[in-house]
ZAGU-210960 format. One line per 3 residues: number of its first residue (from 1); their letters; for each residue x negated, y, z negated of C-alpha. Coordinates in steps of 0.5 Angstrom, whole numbers. Layout:
% residues N
NUM> a> X Y Z  ...
//
This chain:
% residues 1116
1> msr> -70 892 -133  -74 887 -129  -78 882 -132
4> nkk> -85 885 -129  -83 892 -132  -81 889 -139
7> als> -88 886 -139  -92 892 -137  -88 896 -143
10> lll> -89 891 -148  -96 891 -145  -97 899 -146
13> lcv> -94 898 -153  -99 894 -155  -105 899 -153
16> lvf> -102 904 -157  -101 899 -163  -108 897 -162
19> gvl> -111 904 -161  -109 905 -169  -110 898 -171
22> sqa> -117 898 -169  -119 904 -173  -117 900 -179
25> vya> -120 894 -177  -127 898 -176  -126 902 -182
28> nps> -133 901 -187  -131 897 -193  -138 901 -196
31> gqe> -133 908 -196  -130 906 -203  -131 912 -208
34> ngi> -134 910 -215  -135 903 -213  -142 899 -214
37> piv> -147 899 -208  -150 893 -206  -154 896 -200
40> enn> -155 903 -199  -159 905 -192  -161 899 -191
43> kas> -164 898 -197  -162 892 -202  -159 896 -208
46> aiv> -157 889 -212  -159 883 -214  -156 876 -213
49> lva> -156 873 -220  -155 865 -222  -155 861 -228
52> ada> -161 857 -230  -157 851 -229  -153 853 -223
55> der> -151 847 -218  -152 845 -211  -146 848 -209
58> tle> -146 854 -212  -154 855 -210  -151 854 -203
61> aad> -146 859 -204  -151 865 -206  -156 863 -200
64> tlv> -148 864 -196  -147 870 -199  -155 874 -198
67> eyv> -154 870 -191  -148 874 -188  -150 881 -192
70> kks> -157 880 -188  -153 879 -182  -148 886 -182
73> tgv> -154 890 -185  -161 887 -183  -162 887 -191
76> qlp> -165 881 -196  -162 881 -202  -166 877 -207
79> ikk> -163 871 -211  -166 870 -218  -164 867 -225
82> ese> -164 872 -231  -171 869 -233  -174 871 -227
85> lkg> -173 878 -227  -178 883 -228  -180 890 -232
88> aeh> -175 896 -227  -171 890 -224  -168 889 -231
91> gkr> -164 895 -229  -162 893 -223  -155 892 -220
94> flf> -153 885 -220  -149 880 -216  -147 874 -221
97> vgy> -145 868 -217  -143 862 -221  -143 865 -227
100> vgt> -143 872 -232  -149 875 -234  -152 879 -238
103> ggd> -148 886 -238  -143 883 -234  -135 884 -236
106> pha> -134 879 -243  -127 877 -242  -128 875 -235
109> lnd> -129 867 -237  -122 868 -241  -119 870 -234
112> lqg> -121 863 -232  -117 859 -237  -111 855 -234
115> mre> -113 857 -226  -114 852 -221  -120 849 -218
118> dgf> -120 853 -212  -118 859 -215  -124 865 -217
121> lir> -125 872 -220  -129 878 -216  -130 882 -223
124> phg> -134 889 -222  -136 891 -230  -141 897 -230
127> ktv> -147 896 -226  -145 889 -224  -140 884 -220
130> aii> -138 877 -222  -136 872 -217  -133 866 -221
133> gpt> -129 861 -221  -127 855 -226  -131 850 -221
136> pig> -136 851 -217  -132 851 -210  -128 856 -214
139> tey> -134 860 -214  -135 859 -207  -129 861 -204
142> gvy> -130 867 -209  -136 868 -204  -132 868 -198
145> efl> -127 872 -200  -133 877 -202  -136 876 -195
148> ery> -129 878 -191  -126 883 -196  -133 887 -197
151> vgv> -137 886 -192  -132 885 -186  -134 877 -184
154> rwl> -129 874 -180  -130 866 -178  -125 867 -172
157> mpg> -127 861 -168  -132 855 -170  -139 856 -168
160> adg> -144 862 -168  -140 866 -163  -133 865 -166
163> edv> -136 870 -173  -135 877 -172  -140 880 -177
166> pqh> -139 888 -177  -145 892 -178  -146 897 -184
169> ndl> -152 901 -186  -148 901 -193  -144 896 -197
172> svp> -141 897 -204  -135 893 -208  -129 898 -211
175> rta> -129 897 -218  -122 893 -217  -122 886 -220
178> vke> -119 881 -216  -116 874 -218  -114 869 -213
181> epa> -111 862 -213  -108 859 -207  -101 858 -206
184> yws> -102 850 -203  -107 847 -207  -109 842 -202
187> rmm> -109 845 -195  -111 840 -189  -111 841 -181
190> ypl> -113 834 -179  -118 833 -178  -122 840 -179
193> qye> -123 838 -186  -128 832 -184  -135 833 -181
196> nvg> -135 826 -177  -128 823 -177  -122 823 -172
199> gnn> -126 826 -167  -129 833 -171  -136 835 -171
202> pvr> -140 840 -175  -139 845 -172  -131 845 -173
205> yew> -132 843 -180  -137 849 -182  -131 853 -179
208> gvf> -126 849 -184  -130 850 -190  -131 857 -188
211> nrl> -123 858 -188  -122 854 -194  -119 848 -192
214> rnq> -119 843 -198  -116 835 -199  -114 836 -206
217> ngg> -108 830 -205  -109 823 -201  -102 821 -199
220> weh> -102 823 -192  -106 816 -190  -102 810 -188
223> nvw> -105 806 -194  -102 800 -195  -105 795 -190
226> rff> -111 796 -194  -109 791 -200  -105 786 -196
229> ppg> -111 784 -191  -107 779 -187  -114 775 -186
232> qyl> -114 774 -194  -106 773 -196  -102 770 -189
235> sth> -104 763 -190  -103 763 -197  -98 768 -198
238> pey> -94 769 -192  -88 771 -196  -92 777 -197
241> ypr> -90 779 -190  -85 781 -185  -82 775 -182
244> kdg> -77 774 -175  -74 767 -174  -79 764 -179
247> vpq> -86 767 -175  -90 773 -178  -90 779 -175
250> ipa> -96 782 -175  -98 786 -169  -104 789 -171
253> hyw> -109 789 -177  -106 796 -180  -100 798 -176
256> gwq> -93 795 -175  -91 792 -181  -90 792 -189
259> pcy> -92 788 -194  -86 786 -197  -84 791 -203
262> sne> -79 788 -206  -83 782 -208  -86 783 -215
265> dtv> -92 780 -214  -94 785 -209  -94 791 -214
268> qia> -100 787 -218  -104 786 -212  -103 793 -210
271> adw> -105 795 -218  -110 791 -218  -114 794 -211
274> viq> -113 801 -214  -115 800 -220  -121 797 -217
277> wfg> -122 802 -212  -122 808 -218  -127 804 -221
280> qnp> -131 804 -215  -129 812 -213  -129 815 -220
283> nes> -130 822 -218  -123 821 -213  -118 824 -216
286> ais> -112 821 -212  -110 815 -207  -105 815 -202
289> lav> -100 809 -203  -97 812 -196  -93 806 -192
292> nds> -96 803 -185  -95 806 -179  -90 804 -174
295> gny> -84 800 -179  -83 793 -179  -80 792 -186
298> ceq> -79 785 -189  -73 787 -192  -69 790 -185
301> ypd> -69 782 -183  -62 779 -185  -65 773 -187
304> hpg> -69 777 -192  -66 776 -199  -67 783 -200
307> ytd> -64 785 -194  -61 792 -193  -56 795 -187
310> ekn> -55 802 -190  -58 807 -185  -63 814 -188
313> sig> -60 821 -186  -65 820 -179  -62 814 -177
316> lpd> -66 809 -179  -67 803 -183  -66 806 -191
319> msd> -72 803 -194  -73 808 -200  -70 805 -206
322> iyf> -74 799 -204  -81 802 -203  -80 808 -207
325> gwv> -79 803 -213  -85 799 -212  -89 805 -212
328> nkv> -86 808 -218  -89 800 -221  -95 801 -218
331> vak> -97 807 -221  -94 805 -228  -99 800 -228
334> vle> -105 804 -226  -104 809 -230  -105 804 -236
337> vyp> -113 805 -234  -113 811 -231  -108 816 -234
340> dkw> -111 822 -230  -110 820 -223  -105 823 -217
343> fgv> -102 819 -212  -99 821 -205  -94 818 -201
346> lay> -90 819 -194  -83 821 -194  -83 818 -186
349> qev> -79 814 -182  -76 809 -186  -77 812 -192
352> ydp> -76 819 -190  -70 820 -195  -71 821 -203
355> psf> -70 815 -207  -63 815 -212  -68 816 -218
358> plh> -74 820 -220  -80 819 -217  -86 818 -222
361> erv> -89 825 -223  -96 824 -222  -94 821 -214
364> ipy> -93 828 -209  -89 826 -203  -91 829 -196
367> ltk> -84 830 -193  -85 829 -185  -83 833 -180
370> drm> -85 837 -173  -83 844 -176  -82 847 -169
373> sws> -75 844 -169  -73 850 -175  -73 854 -169
376> daa> -66 850 -168  -62 854 -174  -58 847 -175
379> vra> -64 842 -175  -67 848 -181  -61 847 -185
382> kdq> -61 839 -185  -69 839 -186  -68 844 -192
385> aiv> -62 840 -196  -68 834 -195  -73 838 -198
388> daw> -67 840 -203  -66 833 -204  -73 831 -205
391> nqk> -73 837 -211  -68 833 -215  -72 827 -215
394> aah> -80 829 -215  -84 833 -219  -88 836 -213
397> vgf> -88 836 -206  -92 836 -200  -91 839 -192
400> ydy> -93 834 -188  -93 837 -181  -94 835 -173
403> iyg> -98 842 -171  -102 840 -164  -106 842 -161
406> tpy> -108 835 -157  -106 832 -153  -101 838 -151
409> tlp> -102 841 -144  -100 848 -145  -102 853 -152
412> rty> -97 850 -157  -97 857 -160  -91 858 -165
415> nhl> -94 863 -170  -88 866 -173  -84 860 -175
418> mgd> -91 857 -177  -91 863 -182  -84 862 -184
421> vlk> -85 854 -186  -91 856 -190  -87 862 -194
424> ygk> -81 857 -195  -85 851 -197  -88 855 -203
427> eng> -82 858 -205  -79 851 -205  -84 847 -210
430> ava> -89 845 -204  -96 844 -206  -100 841 -201
433> ffg> -100 842 -193  -103 837 -188  -102 838 -181
436> eln> -105 833 -176  -108 839 -171  -113 835 -167
439> pni> -115 842 -165  -115 845 -158  -119 851 -158
442> geg> -115 855 -152  -109 855 -158  -114 861 -160
445> pkp> -112 864 -167  -107 859 -169  -111 854 -174
448> wll> -114 861 -177  -108 864 -178  -105 857 -181
451> akl> -111 857 -186  -110 865 -188  -102 863 -189
454> mwd> -104 856 -193  -108 860 -198  -102 866 -198
457> pnq> -96 865 -194  -94 872 -196  -98 875 -191
460> dvd> -95 879 -186  -97 875 -179  -96 880 -174
463> sll> -102 884 -178  -106 878 -178  -105 877 -171
466> new> -106 883 -169  -113 883 -173  -115 876 -170
469> ydr> -114 879 -163  -118 885 -164  -124 882 -167
472> avg> -124 877 -162  -124 881 -156  -125 888 -158
475> pea> -120 893 -158  -119 895 -151  -118 887 -149
478> apy> -114 886 -155  -107 888 -152  -109 883 -146
481> lka> -110 877 -151  -104 878 -155  -99 878 -149
484> yfd> -102 871 -147  -100 868 -153  -94 872 -155
487> hwd> -92 869 -148  -93 862 -151  -90 864 -158
490> dfw> -84 865 -153  -84 859 -150  -85 855 -156
493> enr> -80 858 -161  -75 860 -155  -75 857 -149
496> iqq> -76 850 -151  -70 850 -154  -68 848 -147
499> tdw> -71 842 -145  -68 835 -146  -76 835 -149
502> fqs> -73 838 -155  -66 837 -156  -67 829 -156
505> rkn> -72 829 -161  -71 835 -166  -68 831 -171
508> ivy> -73 826 -170  -80 826 -175  -84 829 -169
511> fmy> -84 830 -162  -86 826 -156  -93 829 -156
514> nsa> -94 824 -150  -90 827 -146  -91 833 -142
517> syl> -84 834 -139  -83 840 -142  -88 843 -136
520> siv> -81 842 -132  -79 849 -134  -86 853 -133
523> tde> -87 857 -127  -93 858 -122  -91 865 -123
526> eia> -92 865 -130  -98 861 -130  -101 866 -125
529> qnr> -99 872 -130  -103 868 -136  -109 868 -132
532> twl> -109 875 -130  -108 877 -137  -114 873 -140
535> eta> -119 875 -134  -116 882 -135  -119 880 -143
538> vak> -125 878 -140  -126 884 -136  -125 889 -142
541> aqt> -129 885 -148  -134 890 -149  -139 886 -153
544> epq> -143 879 -151  -140 876 -157  -133 878 -155
547> kkr> -134 876 -148  -136 870 -150  -130 869 -154
550> ael> -126 871 -148  -129 866 -144  -128 860 -148
553> llr> -120 862 -148  -120 862 -140  -124 857 -140
556> afe> -119 853 -144  -113 855 -140  -116 852 -134
559> yye> -113 846 -136  -107 848 -139  -107 851 -131
562> asa> -109 845 -127  -104 841 -131  -98 846 -130
565> lsy> -100 847 -123  -100 839 -121  -94 837 -126
568> pra> -89 833 -122  -83 838 -125  -75 836 -125
571> vpp> -71 838 -119  -65 839 -119  -59 837 -114
574> lad> -60 840 -107  -54 844 -105  -56 845 -99
577> eas> -59 845 -92  -64 851 -93  -65 849 -100
580> ale> -67 842 -97  -72 844 -92  -76 848 -96
583> lla> -77 843 -102  -79 838 -96  -84 844 -94
586> qsa> -87 845 -101  -87 837 -102  -91 835 -96
589> dye> -95 840 -98  -98 836 -103  -106 836 -103
592> tsm> -107 842 -107  -102 840 -113  -106 834 -113
595> qya> -113 837 -113  -110 841 -119  -109 834 -122
598> qkr> -116 832 -121  -118 838 -123  -115 837 -131
601> ltl> -119 831 -131  -125 833 -129  -124 838 -135
604> lde> -123 834 -140  -129 830 -138  -134 836 -138
607> frs> -130 839 -144  -133 832 -148  -140 835 -149
610> dpl> -137 842 -152  -136 842 -159  -131 847 -158
613> lvh> -127 845 -152  -127 838 -153  -121 834 -153
616> pwd> -120 830 -160  -114 826 -157  -115 826 -149
619> art> -109 826 -146  -111 820 -141  -111 816 -148
622> ekm> -104 817 -148  -102 815 -140  -101 823 -139
625> vws> -104 822 -132  -100 824 -126  -103 824 -118
628> gln> -100 831 -117  -95 828 -112  -87 830 -114
631> ana> -83 823 -115  -77 828 -117  -77 832 -111
634> fwr> -79 826 -107  -71 822 -109  -67 829 -109
637> lvd> -69 829 -101  -68 821 -101  -60 823 -104
640> ymk> -59 829 -100  -61 825 -93  -57 819 -95
643> ane> -50 823 -97  -51 829 -91  -55 826 -85
646> aag> -53 819 -85  -52 820 -78  -58 825 -77
649> gav> -59 833 -78  -64 838 -80  -67 835 -86
652> kqq> -68 829 -82  -71 831 -76  -76 836 -79
655> aai> -78 830 -83  -79 825 -77  -83 832 -73
658> lag> -88 832 -80  -89 824 -79  -91 824 -72
661> sgg> -96 831 -74  -102 826 -76  -103 831 -81
664> pea> -103 829 -89  -96 831 -89  -95 825 -85
667> afa> -95 820 -90  -90 823 -94  -85 824 -88
670> nll> -86 817 -86  -85 814 -93  -79 820 -94
673> lqa> -76 816 -88  -78 809 -90  -74 810 -97
676> vde> -68 814 -93  -67 808 -87  -70 801 -89
679> gpv> -71 798 -96  -76 797 -101  -82 792 -100
682> nln> -81 789 -106  -76 783 -107  -69 783 -111
685> asf> -70 790 -113  -63 791 -116  -64 784 -120
688> eel> -57 781 -115  -60 775 -114  -60 770 -121
691> gdp> -67 766 -122  -67 760 -127  -63 762 -132
694> ang> -67 757 -137  -73 761 -136  -74 763 -143
697> kvt> -78 771 -140  -74 773 -134  -67 771 -130
700> akh> -68 775 -124  -71 772 -118  -78 773 -116
703> wda> -79 777 -122  -84 774 -128  -85 777 -134
706> nil> -89 778 -141  -87 778 -148  -91 779 -154
709> nfg> -87 777 -161  -80 777 -158  -75 779 -153
712> kfe> -72 777 -146  -71 780 -139  -64 777 -138
715> rke> -60 778 -132  -53 779 -132  -47 782 -128
718> emp> -45 788 -133  -47 795 -133  -51 796 -126
721> atg> -53 802 -123  -52 800 -117  -49 792 -114
724> nss> -46 788 -119  -52 786 -123  -58 789 -128
727> vyv> -62 786 -133  -61 786 -140  -65 788 -146
730> hdf> -64 787 -153  -68 785 -159  -74 787 -156
733> yyg> -81 788 -158  -86 789 -152  -87 787 -146
736> din> -86 788 -138  -82 785 -132  -87 785 -126
739> qtv> -87 783 -118  -93 783 -114  -93 785 -107
742> dak> -99 786 -102  -102 793 -101  -103 798 -97
745> pgl> -107 804 -97  -104 810 -97  -98 814 -101
748> ait> -93 809 -105  -87 811 -109  -84 806 -114
751> rlk> -78 808 -119  -74 804 -124  -66 806 -127
754> yyv> -65 805 -134  -60 806 -139  -60 806 -146
757> tpd> -53 805 -150  -51 811 -155  -52 806 -161
760> tqt> -59 806 -160  -64 807 -166  -71 806 -163
763> vgd> -77 811 -164  -79 806 -157  -80 808 -150
766> iwl> -82 806 -143  -87 806 -137  -88 804 -131
769> eln> -95 801 -128  -98 799 -122  -104 795 -123
772> lld> -109 795 -117  -111 787 -116  -116 784 -111
775> eng> -116 778 -106  -116 774 -112  -111 778 -116
778> ekl> -116 781 -121  -114 787 -124  -118 792 -121
781> ati> -115 799 -124  -108 802 -127  -104 807 -124
784> rsd> -99 809 -130  -92 814 -131  -91 818 -136
787> qqp> -88 814 -143  -81 816 -144  -78 815 -150
790> fmn> -71 812 -151  -68 817 -155  -69 822 -149
793> slg> -63 819 -145  -58 815 -150  -51 814 -146
796> rwe> -54 816 -138  -58 812 -133  -65 816 -133
799> tiq> -70 814 -128  -77 813 -129  -82 814 -123
802> imd> -89 814 -120  -92 817 -114  -99 817 -112
805> kip> -104 814 -107  -106 807 -106  -114 807 -105
808> arv> -116 802 -100  -122 800 -106  -123 801 -112
811> ndv> -131 801 -114  -132 798 -107  -127 792 -108
814> avk> -121 792 -103  -114 793 -107  -110 787 -103
817> kiq> -104 787 -108  -100 791 -112  -97 789 -119
820> maa> -91 793 -120  -89 793 -128  -84 796 -133
823> ivn> -87 796 -140  -81 796 -145  -84 798 -152
826> gff> -80 797 -159  -74 796 -157  -72 792 -163
829> egg> -68 797 -168  -62 796 -165  -58 798 -159
832> tmy> -58 795 -151  -61 797 -145  -60 795 -138
835> ldd> -65 796 -133  -63 796 -125  -66 798 -118
838> fel> -73 797 -119  -76 799 -112  -83 799 -109
841> yqs> -84 804 -102  -91 804 -98  -93 809 -93
844> anp> -100 806 -90  -104 812 -88  -108 810 -81
847> ndi> -114 815 -83  -115 811 -90  -116 805 -87
850> pll> -123 804 -87  -127 798 -83  -128 793 -88
853> asa> -123 790 -91  -126 785 -95  -132 781 -97
856> qag> -131 774 -100  -136 770 -103  -138 764 -105
859> qgt> -145 760 -107  -149 762 -101  -144 765 -97
862> idv> -141 772 -96  -134 772 -91  -133 779 -89
865> tfn> -126 781 -86  -126 787 -82  -120 792 -81
868> rap> -121 792 -73  -126 790 -69  -133 793 -69
871> aqi> -136 795 -62  -140 790 -61  -141 783 -64
874> pav> -144 784 -71  -151 781 -72  -155 780 -78
877> sdf> -159 787 -77  -152 790 -78  -151 788 -85
880> siq> -155 790 -91  -154 787 -98  -155 789 -105
883> qqs> -155 782 -110  -152 784 -117  -153 779 -122
886> gge> -154 783 -129  -161 787 -128  -163 791 -123
889> pvt> -160 791 -116  -164 786 -111  -163 787 -103
892> isp> -163 780 -99  -161 780 -92  -157 774 -89
895> tsv> -160 769 -86  -155 768 -81  -148 771 -78
898> iwd> -142 768 -75  -137 772 -72  -130 770 -71
901> dat> -126 774 -66  -120 772 -68  -120 773 -75
904> kra> -124 779 -75  -129 776 -79  -137 775 -80
907> ylt> -139 769 -84  -146 770 -87  -151 766 -91
910> vpv> -155 768 -96  -160 766 -101  -157 762 -107
913> lpr> -159 765 -114  -162 760 -119  -159 757 -125
916> qpw> -159 760 -132  -158 757 -139  -151 761 -139
919> eqa> -146 763 -133  -148 768 -128  -144 773 -125
922> vqy> -146 775 -118  -144 780 -114  -146 783 -107
925> evs> -145 790 -104  -144 789 -97  -146 795 -92
928> yqg> -145 795 -85  -149 799 -80  -149 805 -85
931> vds> -142 806 -83  -138 802 -89  -139 798 -95
934> irs> -135 794 -99  -136 790 -105  -135 782 -106
937> nav> -131 778 -111  -136 776 -117  -138 768 -116
940> tvp> -140 765 -122  -147 760 -122  -146 755 -126
943> rld> -150 754 -132  -156 749 -133  -154 743 -135
946> gyt> -157 741 -142  -154 748 -145  -149 749 -150
949> pvl> -145 755 -152  -143 755 -159  -140 762 -160
952> tns> -132 762 -161  -128 767 -155  -135 770 -153
955> sfe> -131 773 -146  -126 775 -151  -119 772 -147
958> lwt> -116 770 -154  -113 776 -158  -108 776 -163
961> gan> -105 783 -164  -110 788 -163  -116 783 -165
964> pdg> -120 779 -161  -120 772 -164  -126 770 -168
967> wwf> -129 777 -168  -129 783 -172  -132 790 -172
970> wge> -136 794 -176  -134 801 -174  -128 803 -171
973> gfk> -124 803 -164  -126 797 -161  -121 794 -156
976> rsd> -119 790 -150  -120 792 -143  -116 789 -137
979> tvk> -119 793 -132  -126 793 -133  -128 786 -134
982> rsg> -135 781 -132  -130 774 -132  -124 772 -134
985> qss> -118 777 -135  -121 781 -141  -127 785 -144
988> ltv> -128 789 -150  -130 797 -150  -130 802 -154
991> dgl> -131 810 -153  -137 811 -157  -138 811 -164
994> ypa> -136 817 -169  -142 820 -172  -141 818 -179
997> qna> -142 810 -177  -148 812 -173  -150 815 -180
1000> agg> -148 808 -183  -153 804 -178  -149 804 -172
1003> ggp> -144 799 -170  -141 793 -166  -137 786 -166
1006> vqd> -139 782 -170  -138 773 -171  -139 769 -177
1009> mpi> -141 762 -175  -144 756 -178  -151 754 -175
1012> qpg> -155 748 -173  -163 747 -172  -165 748 -165
1015> hyv> -167 752 -159  -162 758 -157  -161 763 -152
1018> gvf> -158 769 -154  -155 773 -148  -149 779 -147
1021> hyl> -147 783 -141  -145 790 -142  -143 796 -137
1024> tqa> -143 803 -138  -143 809 -134  -145 814 -140
1027> qta> -152 818 -139  -152 815 -147  -158 815 -152
1030> gtl> -155 809 -154  -159 803 -155  -157 796 -156
1033> tmn> -159 789 -159  -156 782 -160  -158 781 -168
1036> lsi> -158 774 -172  -158 774 -179  -159 766 -181
1039> rdq> -157 764 -188  -156 759 -193  -149 757 -195
1042> nga> -148 761 -200  -149 768 -194  -156 769 -197
1045> hla> -160 772 -191  -165 767 -189  -169 770 -183
1048> sal> -167 774 -177  -167 773 -169  -166 779 -165
1051> spt> -166 780 -157  -170 786 -154  -167 793 -156
1054> vqa> -165 795 -149  -163 803 -147  -155 802 -145
1057> sts> -156 808 -140  -160 803 -135  -153 800 -134
1060> ngk> -151 806 -129  -144 803 -128  -146 795 -126
1063> wtt> -146 789 -131  -153 789 -134  -155 782 -138
1066> vsf> -160 782 -144  -163 775 -146  -167 772 -151
1069> efd> -169 765 -154  -171 763 -161  -171 757 -165
1072> vlp> -167 756 -171  -171 752 -177  -168 747 -181
1075> tyn> -170 750 -188  -173 758 -189  -177 758 -195
1078> gkq> -174 752 -198  -167 754 -196  -163 750 -192
1081> tak> -160 754 -186  -152 753 -185  -149 760 -183
1084> tqv> -150 765 -178  -148 772 -176  -149 775 -170
1087> llh> -148 782 -169  -148 786 -162  -151 792 -165
1090> mkd> -150 799 -163  -154 805 -165  -154 812 -163
1093> fnr> -147 812 -158  -144 819 -158  -136 819 -158
1096> get> -134 819 -151  -140 815 -148  -136 808 -146
1099> iyf> -139 802 -146  -135 795 -144  -138 788 -147
1102> ddi> -137 781 -144  -139 774 -145  -143 775 -151
1105> eli> -146 768 -152  -150 764 -157  -152 758 -153
1108> rad> -156 752 -156  -160 747 -152  -158 740 -152
1111> dap> -163 735 -156  -166 733 -149  -166 740 -145
1114> qap> -167 741 -138  -173 747 -137  -169 753 -135
//
């Protein structure tokens, strides 16, 4: 049977199945004989009663009950306390919420004994129904169950349109007792269980509440870094931290290192911290003792006294006995003070395996694994053996899973497999489930199904899915929605196994979420079929809510579609001339693919303002960006022509025809012929030439390198891909090998070959960058490849590449140079890598070359270079200039113009900007006859004499790991930018603030420093394109020697949106007095205070300065 006929048969079957199912789904729950009516003929037949001392949570649960009964029937049930009943009301039917009142079942309370907190009873008795749990949250969940079971409510998706509430004239409760408690005590799909954490929002949070997500045990959070802040202990106790060759290895504040667990002193420090924390948080029942992320254990280094060379079951250094022994000791000390507390840990990477001894019974280890890998029977067996081993050492276990969600580029649904996992977990001692979801609404029923199965994994997965489809879009549209998600279930449960993406990581803790190479097996035809299914579902949805839900899924699909249709799929070697000609035609017609590549980025921006469509994990943060050009196809064509058409042939002839066509395909064909017949534009691409052997970074001629912590790019005459030499990499932390060449606007392609030895044990990766530079070598933008994990290609030469368009300008600044760089990340866990054939080819497109080539500004001058001579000699009146120096742009005119025909350069003189107490950066946007415009370099105007800056690292040039020297952050997400900056090589950027941070008062960079009395100028510079409601204020808290606040100095508060994508300056002046109210001035805390910024509202800061006037200052 053909594929299309199979799909049609399945679809007809779905229609028949749904025709039957829909009758059951919409059966009126009031039709139970001998039930207890609560609504009859659209009139209230019952009163909701709460206890006189009901807590706020129970009262809210009663309100929710009444709210949804009204949504279903139009009837408002009254809520009262028994003392408020009057006359005939005493004979009414009652719904007790949170207690058992008069007339209720006297035995109900006994049945609550021994139930877990989340459990509940729904107990009919006489004319009453009691909804009650052992705790208020149990009662709340009982209300949700009542609404789902008897009213038919479903919270299918977040938001008002995501709930489905059937309409009823009558409602009654069967006289059947219900007693439930969850299979998994702790049920988490990060970040849905939080209101304003991890990119979540109140709409998604509310959905999680209704679907009974709840955290009841910590352990899933990397937490040990909090106990040992390097700023507190590193200088006095360096022995607490990992060291290599005597140098501390702490790349970031909260990841990339572990405390020395074999050092007994660290036990007491951790225990003291935890005891203090429980004292400050008495309502918390548990805390995480989980290791920091990204490894780096003291005991993995041979010079450490606790060194071990043992490997665990996933090939990493085995630190389980060292770490879990430490955990047991910490727990024992804490329980002496707080005997009822619980603790969680992660069985993760180096501590993946159980220890050789029992873990304390109050510790729950979360076993980490992306269990989508369990579609492979051998992997499932191996992982389940680990579960068995953990059950021998731990009283309880939890499952930690990577169930993303974003940033995946397809709907990652594997619903039946997930059902198997949760059922297995419950049968084998798992009491908690934590899933990193980072939801994508395009995955439809996935989160809802998981929530149902965490509560009861014995439910039938197909029945739940069919119910969701039917309730989401209606019975006529449901078969098409089912066909759509069945397709992706099959992809992730079966087809994915044919990819290297799956096979290379199936035995590792998690798959490479930041690689989209699985898209290579997705076809254009199946994407078209999926669009048809969703469009049909939209057309056949009947009610307005059903149509909205179907349209939402179709809108989310647009991102998947754009990703799949623009991804550079892998191409097999070309077997014959016909296939080569076909591939040439497809590859040269690249504009549609490039449009889809841009569309996926545009959609991510558009989704940011939608609480349902927003991607909490933006693919761009993981470098999952591609141009739409297919470098794989390009090199297959090059290989074919080199091997088969050295003297010419049909493919090469067709490429020559395309090269002369003058259309977009000409640039591709020219680049192709250059790669076949000419060499790359960079030097020593194959590393054949030796450079300086004494160079501590790189020993290949014409190459440079940047190294973080340790490592070297060493040219060696061994293991070449071509020629006689390669670059050897071993024991390497992080860095890049790079070379800078002249830029040409138009198509460019770069590639690098690398070989990773089979004995390598690393979770590191590699990627390429093309850094676009201006005339002065300043970085304007970066084009990146995807990140390729080393584990994907052990024992074979692999290629990584970029193919893209080099623009003539970035933000109106001419691109003059390209720095090609290969970044090696985390190659320090053993093994060896070789690099070879790092090549760059460019094809200039005359249509891409603008009239103006560059604008080089100086003090009072602008030199404008033309790519071609204008029709007439330029005059003053031909130029319009906008001067940008930190405020509103000012239009100026040149005072004179001198033209040099030989260099095609116009020399303009312009007014000089007056000096200020701070260094100014002035840029000019030069327009010529309205035909073309270009932006100049930034010119520094020196500060006025008599002023001295006193802040440390005000331009954010100096960084230690992820932290700028001298600064700390109030809030999360601040990082270095090397592409957008006002001066120097870097600035500070943040992608807005989390709602919780705004609720706490805002955030921003902070510096603490001593201060002298005197006259001061405060100034800061910022840039944002966001149309934000956020505000900025520079805030100085002047303090005494003990840190007590004495006075404040505040800049004007500015609306950040006034930047409009330009660097904007804010300044103010103030005096610092020697004393305030008799207390001597000693210190200040400087805060650049951000308020009311939403997530996604990116802003950049640079040159935050506090400037003191000298004793005899020159007036500004």
